[in-house]
N, C-alpha and C positions, 0 to 999 in steps of 0.2 A: 504494500500500500504506500502511496505517496503521502507524506505528512508535510504540513505547512506550519510556518511560524508567522504569526500575524505581525506585519510591519507597517502597512499603510492601508487606509480605508478606501472603500470603493468610491467615496465622494471625492477623494483626491485624484483618483484616476479620471473620473468623469470631468472634474474641473480641468485637468490637463488636456483632455480631448477637446473640451469646449474652447479653451484658450487657443488651441492650435487650429481647429477646424470649424468652429461654430456649432450650434446645437444640431444634433442628428435628428432626422425625421422619426416620428413616433413609431412608424411601421418598420423601421430598419431592424435587421437581424441583430440580436443582442451579442452574438459572438464575433461581430465584425469590428475591426478597429478603425476603419475609414468610413466616414459618412458618405452618403450618395453625392453630396455637393461639398466640395472643399471651400474653406474660407478664402476670400480674395487674396490675402497675402501668400497663402500656400500655393494657390493656383498660379499666381504671378511668378513665384519662385520656380515652379516647375517649368513654366514657359521660358524663363531666363536660363534654365539648364540647357535648353536647346539653342537659344539665340546667342549665348556666350560661349559656344563650343570652341571657337577659334582661340579665345582667351584661355580657356581651360587647357587646351592642347599645348599652348605655349608654356603654361605652368608645368604641365606633365613632362614635356621635353626637358625643361630646366632641371627638374628633379632627376630624371633618368641619366642626364649627362654628368652628374656629380658622382664619381666613383665611391662605392660604399661596400667594399668586401666585409664579410663578417669580422667583427672585432676592430674595424677601421672605419666606423660610420661617422666620425666627428664632423667632416665637412657637410655631409648631407643633414646630419642632426642640427647643425648650426643654422642651416637654411630653413628647416622645418620649424625650429624654435622661433626664428625671426618672424616667420609667417604666422605662427600661433599668436604672437604678441600683436602683430599688425591687425589680425582679425578679431581681436578683443577678447581672447580667452583669459580667464582668471587663473591665478596660481600656476603660471607657466614656470617650469623648472626641469632639471634633469635629476633623475634618481641615481642611486649608487651604481646601477648597471650601465647608465648612460642613456636610458630611455628619455624621450622628450615627452613631457606631460603637460596638459592644460585642461581646463574645465569650463563648462557652461552650466549655470545654475538654472533649474526649473523655475517657472513662475510661482509655483507653490512648493517650496523646498521641503524636504523631509522624506523619509523612506529610503529605500535602497536605490543605488545608482546604477547607471548603465556605463559600460566602457566600450569604446570603439578603438580597435587596434589595427594598425597597418605597419608592416615592418620596413625598417630602413635599409637593411642589408641585402646584398645580392651575392650570387655565387661567383660572379666575375671577379678577376683579380684587379687590383688597383692600377695595374699597368695596361690593362686591356683598353682598346679603343671604345670609348663610351659615346661617341657621336651617334645620334639618332638619325636614321634615314627616313625620309618621307617617301613612301612607295605609292604607286598608283592605287586608286580605290580607297584612299584614306587610311592606309596601313602604316604603322610605325615599326621600325626594326632597330633593335639594339639590345645590348646586355641588360637584362632585368627590366625591360620596358613594360612588360605586363606584371611580372613577379618581382617586386611589388610596387614599382613606380606608379602603376595605374591606381593602386590602392591609396597611396599617399596623395596623389593628385586628386582623387575622388574625395578624400576627407577634406582637403583644402577647399575644393569646390563647394562642398556642402556648407562648410563654415562661412564661406563668402556669401552664399545665397541666404543663409540665416541672418547674417549681419545686415545685408542690403535690404532684406524684406521684413526685418523686425520679428523674426521667429524665435521661439523659445522651446527648448526640448521638453518632452513630457516628464522626464525625470532628470535629476542632476546627472550630467554626462561627462565622463572623462574621455579625452581624445589623446591617444598615445601612439607615438612613433617608436616601435620597439627595436631593440638591437639583437643581433645574433639569433634570429629566427632560424636561419638556414643551417645552423650548426647545433641545434638542440633546444630552441625556444627559450633561450636563457633570459632574454629581456622580459618576455611574458611571465616567466617564473618569478622574476623579481617584482614586477608590478602587481600580479595577482596575490603574491604573498603579502605585500605591503597593504593591500586594499581589500583583502578577501571578505572581511566582515561587512563591508558596506556595499558589495556588488550583488545586484539582483539579476543582471544579464550582461553577457559579453558578446560583442559582434566583432569578429575578425574579418577585415576587408582584404581577402586574399583568396583568389580562386577565379573561376570562370563565371561570368554573368549567367544566372539561371540556376546554378547549383546552390543548394542550401544544405550544408553539412551540419548535422546535429549530433554527431558522435565523434569519438576519438579513436583513430586507428592505432593499435599498439605498434611500437617501433623498438627495435634493438639493432644497434650498430656494433659489429664485432671486428676485431683486427686479429687475424691469425698469423702467427710467426712460425717459420721453419728454420731451424738453427743447426749449424755444424761448424767445425773448425776451419773449413775452407782449405783451398790449395791453389797453387799455380796451375795454369792450363796444362802444363806438361805432366802434372800429377793428377789431373781431373779424372782420368780413367780409373783411378784406384780409390777415389773418395766419393761418398754419397753427395748428391746435388740437392741443395735446398730449393733451387729453382724448379727442378723436376718434381719434387714433392708438392710444391705450391701449384704447379700446373695441373697435376693429377687431382688435387683437391678442388681447384677451380672447376674442372670439368665435372667432377662428381656433384659438387654443390649446384652447379648450373642445371643439372638434370633432376634436381629434387622435384617431386610431383607436388604442384601447388593447386589449391582449390581456387577456381574463379567464380563459382556459383555455389550456393546462393550468396547474396551480398553479405550476410552475416558471417560467412566463412571465407570471404575473398581475401587473398594473400598475394604478396609480392616479394621478390628479392632482386638485389642488384649487387654486382661486384664492381665497385666504383673506383677504387684506388689500388695500386700495387707498386712494389718497390723492392730493392735489394741489390746488393753488390756495390763495389766502389770503383772498379776498373774493369775493362773488357777481358783482361788476361788473368783473372783470378776468379775462383768460385765465390759466390755470395755466401757470407757467413750467416746472414739473416735475410731470408726472403719472406715477404709479407704481402697480404692483401686485405681489403676490408669487405665486409658483407653487410648490406643494408637489408634487414628483414622486417616485413610489415604484415600485419593481419588484423582483420576486424574481429577475430576470435582469439581470446587469450590462450586457450589450450592449444590451438593450432600454432600460435606464435612460439609458445614454449617448445612444442615438438620441432618446429623449424630450427630453433636455436640449437637444440640437442643434436639434431641430424647434421647441421652444418659443422658443429664442433667435432662430432664423431667422424665425419668425412675428412676433416683436416687431420685428426689424429691417425686415422687409418692410412691416409696417404703418406704421412710422415713415417709410420711404421713400415710401410711397404718399401720405402726407399732407404730407410735407416738413418733418418735425421731426427733431431729433437723437435718438439712441438710445444707451443704455448699459445694461449689466447687471452685477449683482454676485451673488456666491454667498454666501448667508447661512449655509448649513450643508451639510455633505456627510458622509454616513455610508456607508461601503462595505458592500455586502451580501455574503452568502456563508454557508457552513456548514462545520462540521468534517466531513470525509469520514466517512460511516457514521453520522452523528448520529441518523438516524431509528431506528436499532437500538442505540444506545449504552446502557450500563447506566443512565444517568440517565433517558433517555426510557422505557426499558422498566420501570424502577422506578415512574415516574410513572403509566404505564398500569396496572401491576399494582395500585398503591394505589387508583386509581379503581375498578378491577374489584372489589377487596375491599370497597370502600365502596358497591358496587352503584350507582354513578353511570354511567348507560348512554349519556349523550350525550357521547361522547369524540371529539375531533378532534385528531389529530396533524398539525401544519401547518408549512409553511415560512414562513408569514407571521409576521414578527417585527419589532416596532417599539418595543421596550422596553429597559430597562437591560441585558438579557442580550446585546443586539447588541454591546456593547462587548467583553464576554468572548469572544464568538464571533470577533470581529475579531482577537483575540489568540490564537486557537486553543485556547481553554479551553472544554471542554464546558459548555453552558449551555442552560437552558430558561426559558420564561416560563409561569406558570400563573396561574389566577384563583382568587379567594376566593369569589366568588358570581356570580350572573347579574344583568343589569340592562339599561339602555338609555338613549337620549338623551344619550350621552356627549359631553362638552364643550359642553353647553348648560345654561341655567338650569333646565331640566326633567330633568336627569340623575336617574336613580333606580336603586335596587338592591334586590334581594329579600333578606329576612332568613332565610327558611326554608332556603335551601341553604347558609347561612354555616357551620353546624357541619360540613358535609361538606368545605368548603374548609379549615377549621381542621384537621380530621383528616388531610386530604391532606398539608398542609404538615408536620404533626407526624410522620407516618409517614415522610415523605421525610427529615426531619432525623434520624430514628432509624435510617434504613436505610443500607446501604453503597452509595452511589451513585457513588463513585469507582472506576474499574477496579482490580481487585485488585492488579496489580503495575505500574501504568503511569499516565502522563499522556499523553493523546493529543497527538502531535506532528505529525499530518498537516497539510499545507497547507490553508488555506481553499479549499474546492472548491464547484463547482456541480453 
């Protein structure tokens, strides 16, 4: 059973909706968060999301062209912090992790807060060419241009629209540019840990437009080492090869049988890094590679981890080298019971329906900052700002035409009562 703790009254939610949208028609469905007719300031802001697209694209490109590899986000963070101050956020600051944080107060303060997170970092190196190309058809191409420069640009667009049209969030709302999302959600961990008791909902702006992720995919990153004393090439015929053992293990792990259906059992793996050796004319004393394991099912993830480690150990034994493994990162998976029909998810669906975006997918797949909130039993989703492809490659691209829809989606969610009327979900993380 889902249990609730009373934190705010229904009157406060009704007031927030009235301030944002005007009085709803009497015959309107009680479970809807958007009235049939939006108040004029909201309608005007939605129109401006379309008419100001060129301006928003310029902001987007400016963000994307600031290098921000994980752990080196300072320049991009400084830009976002400056924009937060310009756009009138209160309490703008950096926390101990380096996250950029600001807040907008609700018209009727009190109760739990919403947090909107978009991450600052990208997988591209600081020396990569970050110039954004404008391609035919309104496409942008460049490192991290969708993941997650589009999310940051969308957050700034929403804040600008709210300022220009005098709009106030339904609940006190934190806006956060998080650090080190790509290497383990470290920034989100810091923010959620610091604000856990006051959060009633978390929205990660990271993904593809139309996807609504309401659960956390479990993640384990392993690094497998194969060790030996090594030898000169002229003695290699007589000594065991760590490289050979690693190669055999990679082949065996790559052939692990993974479930693709149903979604509750969906699983993935990737061998993303490898290394070993110092010079061409000597055997490697330490050959290694990494394995990224993911599953929507905790038992399956545990089994995958055990099988990967066993494959490494068996390969090392077959060649006659040593074997060690280390865990680089571990993020438990799960979901808040009933999350697929929670007020937050239903509001996100309703907003997309209102915006006539038809390609909607409510999914358990979740590997973004919202995972941290879910692990703390805080209702959370991840949504996208636009569509694109070639993620995490130099050819990453994003479409500009859907961007206004993404901006409107986030704007309406911030203006909507997405926290349960009299409760914070207290159910245990469940599968």
